[in-house]
C-alpha positions in Angstrom: -138.8 195.7 337.9 -136.9 198.5 339.1 -138.4 201.7 338.1 -136.1 204.7 337.5 -136.8 207.9 339.7 -139.4 210.4 337.8 -136.7 213.1 337.4 -134.4 210.7 335.3 -137.4 209.4 333.4 -138.2 213.0 332.3 -134.6 213.7 331.8 -134.5 210.7 329.5 -137.5 211.9 327.7 -136.2 215.4 327.0 -132.8 213.8 325.7 -133.7 211.1 323.8 -136.9 212.4 322.1 -134.5 215.1 320.5 -136.4 217.9 322.4 -132.9 219.0 323.9 -131.3 218.9 320.5 -134.1 220.8 318.9 -133.8 223.3 321.5 -130.2 223.8 320.6 -130.8 224.1 317.1 -133.6 226.9 318.0 -131.3 228.6 320.4 -128.6 228.6 317.6 -131.3 230.2 315.4 -132.0 232.9 317.6 -128.5 233.7 318.5 -127.9 234.3 314.7 -131.1 236.6 314.6 -129.6 238.5 317.6 -126.4 239.2 315.6 -128.7 241.7 313.6 -130.6 243.1 316.5 -133.4 242.2 318.8 -135.4 239.0 318.1 -138.8 240.1 317.1 -142.2 238.1 316.7 -141.1 237.2 313.0 -137.9 236.0 314.2 -139.6 233.7 316.9 -141.6 232.1 314.4 -138.4 231.2 312.6 -136.9 229.8 315.7 -140.0 227.7 316.1 -139.8 226.6 312.6 -136.2 225.4 313.1 -137.1 223.7 316.3 -140.1 221.8 314.7 -138.0 220.8 311.7 -135.1 219.5 313.9 -137.7 217.6 316.1 -139.2 216.0 313.0 -135.9 214.9 311.1 -134.4 213.4 314.3 -137.4 211.5 315.4 -138.0 210.4 311.9 -134.7 208.9 312.0 -135.2 207.5 315.2 -138.3 205.4 314.1 -136.9 203.9 310.9 -137.9 200.3 310.7 -134.2 198.8 310.6 -133.1 200.7 313.6 -135.6 198.7 315.7 -134.4 195.5 314.5 -130.7 196.3 315.7 -129.9 195.2 319.4 -129.8 198.2 321.8 -126.8 196.6 323.6 -125.7 198.9 326.4 -127.3 202.0 324.7 -129.8 203.3 327.2 -130.7 205.9 324.4 -131.4 203.3 321.9 -133.4 201.0 324.3 -135.6 204.2 325.1 -136.3 205.0 321.7 -137.1 201.4 320.8 -139.5 201.3 323.8 -141.1 204.6 323.0 -141.3 204.3 318.9 -144.9 205.2 318.8 -144.5 208.2 320.8 -141.7 209.5 318.8 -143.5 208.9 315.7 -146.4 211.1 317.1 -144.2 213.6 318.0 -142.5 213.8 314.5 -146.2 214.0 313.2 -147.0 217.0 315.4 -143.7 218.6 314.5 -144.6 218.2 310.9 -148.0 219.9 311.2 -146.4 222.7 313.4 -143.4 223.1 311.0 -145.7 222.8 308.0 -147.9 225.4 309.2 -145.1 228.0 309.6 -143.6 227.0 306.3 -146.4 227.8 304.2 -147.9 230.8 306.6 -144.5 232.5 306.5 -144.0 232.1 302.6 -141.0 230.0 302.9 -142.0 228.0 300.0 -140.7 230.9 297.9 -137.2 229.5 298.8 -138.0 225.9 297.9 -135.0 225.5 295.4 -132.7 226.4 298.3 -134.4 224.2 301.0 -135.4 221.0 299.1 -131.6 219.9 298.9 -131.3 220.7 302.5 -134.4 218.8 303.4 -133.3 215.9 301.2 -130.0 215.5 303.1 -131.3 215.8 306.3 -134.1 213.2 305.7 -132.3 210.8 303.6 -129.0 210.8 305.9 -129.7 207.3 307.3 -132.3 205.8 304.8 -130.8 203.1 302.8 -130.5 204.4 299.2 -128.7 201.5 297.4 -126.6 198.3 298.0 -122.8 198.2 298.1 -121.1 194.9 298.8 -124.3 193.1 299.3 -125.8 195.1 301.9 -127.9 198.4 302.0 -126.0 201.8 302.3 -127.1 205.5 303.3 -125.4 208.5 303.0 -124.1 208.3 306.5 -122.1 205.3 305.3 -120.1 207.2 302.8 -116.6 207.4 304.1 -115.7 210.5 306.2 -118.8 212.1 305.0 -121.3 212.2 307.8 -119.6 214.8 309.9 -119.6 217.1 307.0 -123.2 216.5 305.9 -124.3 217.0 309.7 -122.3 220.4 310.2 -123.3 221.5 306.8 -127.1 221.2 307.3 -126.7 222.5 310.7 -124.9 225.6 309.6 -127.1 226.1 306.5 -130.4 226.0 308.7 -129.3 227.9 311.9 -127.6 230.5 310.0 -129.0 230.5 306.3 -132.8 230.7 307.4 -132.3 233.5 309.7 -130.4 235.6 306.9 -133.2 234.6 304.4 -135.9 235.8 307.0 -134.1 239.0 307.6 -133.6 239.6 303.7 -130.0 240.0 304.2 -127.2 239.7 301.9 -125.7 235.9 302.0 -122.3 237.3 302.2 -123.0 239.0 305.7 -123.7 235.7 307.2 -120.6 234.1 305.5 -118.1 234.6 308.6 -121.0 233.2 311.1 -121.6 230.4 308.8 -118.0 229.2 308.8 -118.0 229.6 312.7 -120.9 227.5 313.1 -119.9 224.9 310.5 -116.7 224.4 312.1 -118.2 224.2 315.6 -120.8 221.8 314.7 -118.2 219.6 312.8 -116.0 219.5 315.9 -118.7 218.2 318.0 -119.9 215.8 315.4 -116.8 214.2 315.6 -117.3 213.5 319.4 -120.4 211.5 318.2 -118.3 209.6 315.7 -116.2 208.6 318.9 -119.5 207.5 320.6 -120.4 205.3 317.4 -116.8 204.2 316.9 -117.5 200.5 317.6 -120.6 200.2 315.7 -119.2 202.0 312.8 -116.1 199.7 312.7 -118.5 196.7 312.7 -120.4 198.2 309.9 -117.4 199.0 307.9 -118.2 202.7 307.9 -114.8 204.8 307.8 -115.0 207.7 310.1 -112.4 209.9 311.6 -111.8 207.9 314.8 -111.5 204.9 312.6 -108.9 206.6 310.2 -107.0 208.6 312.8 -107.7 206.6 316.0 -109.8 208.1 318.8 -106.9 210.4 320.2 -106.3 211.6 316.6 -110.1 212.4 316.1 -110.0 214.3 319.2 -106.9 216.3 318.1 -108.7 217.1 314.8 -112.0 218.1 316.6 -110.0 220.5 318.8 -108.3 222.1 315.6 -111.6 222.6 314.3 -112.7 224.1 317.4 -109.7 226.5 317.7 -110.5 227.5 313.9 -114.1 228.3 314.9 -112.9 230.3 317.8 -110.7 232.2 315.6 -113.4 233.1 313.1 -115.5 234.2 315.6 -113.0 236.5 317.3 -111.9 237.6 313.7 -115.4 238.8 312.8 -115.6 240.8 315.9 -117.8 238.7 318.3 -117.6 239.6 322.1 -114.3 237.4 323.2 -116.4 235.8 326.3 -119.2 234.7 323.9 -116.5 232.9 321.9 -113.9 231.6 324.3 -116.0 230.4 327.5 -118.3 228.1 325.2 -115.2 227.0 323.3 -113.5 226.1 326.6 -116.4 224.1 327.6 -116.4 222.3 324.2 -112.8 221.6 324.5 -113.4 220.0 327.8 -116.1 217.9 326.1 -114.0 216.9 323.2 -110.7 215.9 325.4 -113.1 213.8 327.6 -114.7 211.9 324.8 -114.6 208.2 324.8 -116.8 205.4 323.4 -117.3 204.1 326.8 -118.8 207.5 328.1 -122.4 207.1 329.2 -125.5 208.4 327.1 -125.9 211.4 329.3 -122.3 212.6 328.4 -123.1 212.8 324.8 -126.9 213.6 324.9 -126.7 216.2 327.7 -123.3 217.8 327.6 -122.0 217.4 323.9 -125.3 218.6 322.5 -125.7 221.3 325.4 -122.5 223.2 324.2 -124.5 224.3 321.4 -127.0 225.9 323.9 -124.5 227.4 326.1 -122.7 229.1 322.9 -126.2 230.4 321.9 -126.8 231.6 325.3 -123.4 233.3 325.6 -124.3 235.3 322.7 -127.3 236.9 324.5 -125.3 237.4 327.8 -122.1 239.0 326.3 
């Protein structure tokens, strides 16, 4: 049996275990903290908490029992996750322990009324909550809702948690929250394009299904432009806004269902890392 080269196997592990995506969430959180000054030790604990929480949520989603009964088809990502289900469960457990320690040690339980709804949305995103027309349905299958759920939770976590940690008024983060929400919403539509065929077969209405793939790309580019306008309007350095936006626009314009797993896992998610890095560079 052909064995993939070690560098590619390591890349698969980083991408498909959601470590890359968790790093993007952590980087976005660090960028938010940097908005109000240097990121100190307490700030990096918030960054670590977001990394652990993201790793936990995405790996719990990956090991859901019904997902491992679905055929992997041509998806290398899905096949990898099915082969490494136990490892992903162990990674989720480790993330839960690390994140739980930071949550309790740093007093985040004081904010439970705000955090519980976010945690519920993130954890129950794919879990079947009831039956509709004879089959189980989850939050992600509500027509056109899933991209808004993803963008809302990402923006609330990567902007809202730093605002709470720094004890800043929530209104101070409103502009950045809107910018982050629109950016993640635009990129979430890219992943709807990836899942277009699967969602169509499952009867899930998404923007590519309603507008067509070309229409969904145009919508995503419009949302990206609005995100960039908000960033410039709140006084962010132009290069920190426009360079990542140009990369995101290139990814959106090139998005097709037939693109490989690396396009989506490495490049589309990588836009979030580039955008965060640009905040520190510029």
